[in-house]
C-alpha positions, 0 to 999 in steps of 0.5 A, a space after each residue: 331505955 334511951 329515947 329514939 331521935 327520929 328528928 334526925 331523919 325528919 326532912 322536907 321530903 315528908 311533903 312530897 307527893 306519893 308516887 303511888 297515889 296513896 289516899 288522904 287519911 284523917 287522924 286524931 293522935 292524942 287528941 290532935 286532928 290532922 289530915 295528910 297523905 297516907 303511906 304507900 309503904 314502897 321503898 322506891 317512893 321519894 315520900 313514903 320510902 322515908 316514912 317507911 324507913 323511919 318506922 322501921 328504924 323505930 322498931 329496930 332500935 326499940 326492939 334491940 334496947 328491950 332485948 338487951 335488958 335480958 339477953 346478950 345481943 350479937 351482930 352478924 354480917 353475911 355476904 354472898 359467895 365470890 366473884 363467880 356469883 352473878 348479880 342475877 343469881 344473887 338477887 334471885 336466891 339471896 332471900 332463900 339462902 339467908 332464910 335457910 341459915 336463919 332457920 338452921 340457927 332457930 332450930 338449934 336455938 330451940 333444941 337448946 332452949 335458947 331465946 331466939 330473936 333477930 332483925 335483918 337489914 340487907 343492903 348492897 356492897 357498894 365498895 366492891 360490887 352491888 351484890 346484897 349483904 346483910 347485918 343481923 342483930 340477934 340473941 343467938 351465939 353458936 355453941 362452939 363460938 370462940 372469942 378472938 380478934 380480927 385482923 384489925 384487932 376488933 373482938 369477934 367470934 370464930 365458929 365452925 358451925 356458923 362457917 359451915 352453916 353459911 356455906 351450906 345455906 349458899 352464902 359466902 365465906 366472908 362472915 362475922 360474929 361480934 358481941 354487941 356492947 351497946 344495943 342503942 349504938 349497933 341498932 342505930 348503925 344497922 337501921 341507918 342503912 334503911 335511910 342511906 340507900 332508900 333513894 339510891 338502890 333499886 331492888 327486885 319487886 317484893 324484895 325484903 330489905 328488912 326482916 324480923 323474927 316473930 318475937 322481935 319486940 314492937 314499940 308501943 302504938 303511936 297513940 292514934 285515937 281515930 283513923 279514917 281513910 278518905 276515899 269515899 263520900 261516906 268517909 269524907 262525911 264521917 270526918 266532916 261531922 266530927 266536932 273538930 277542926 282538921 289541921 293540914 300541913 300540905 297545900 296540895 292536901 288542903 286544896 283537895 280537902 277544901 272542896 269536901 270539908 268546911 272544918 279545916 285549917 291550913 297550918 301557917 308554916 305549910 310547905 308545897 313542892 
């Protein structure tokens, strides 16, 4: 399996403050102690939105590469219905429509004894309108799919079942199935939308920008030996009595911690914004 280049998305935004006031956390990762602000997991947070996207990127790419070892992967594109569909209606119902299609596909896969897994990333259609549409990587190909080529000469599949299932679910006529030639390439293509639109697009509350099937593979844990959320005096004391020097990257975090801890050090290249 190829390595995942997360440095591609490492930016100075890591040192911004969390818009939702996420608490500091003391971590020991592979024996290295550090203190920093935790992640609030909100997409609209300038700091934590990037952190969340990096973690989701890692899972998308990891899972696709693991599945590709034993399964052929397929790439779906889903869209909303035509111009008569209002943005309000689309945002209110798109989750239910896509869930209906995915449930239908899962049922068919289970009946036929096929392995079922998917990841779905949703973005806005900025070229024509701002209605949601989705890219899906999945192990499922409809039983009646016939390989053909689209108007641009690209390989694709035509499936009456898939076309009918899209319409029945409430989705648009425009959809596409293609075979995944490179799990690494297509997973990175899909995952990049998590970064490209994180700081630009606004979504309704509790909107699911990314969804996984239960059996989409998860990457190995990041080697965290200890994690202490620093919100109470008892938690600060627990960190202080450990026989380590806590290293801090951010000047703001250092100013907060130095009133609580003696065993801290500010990294020389620390950045403050």
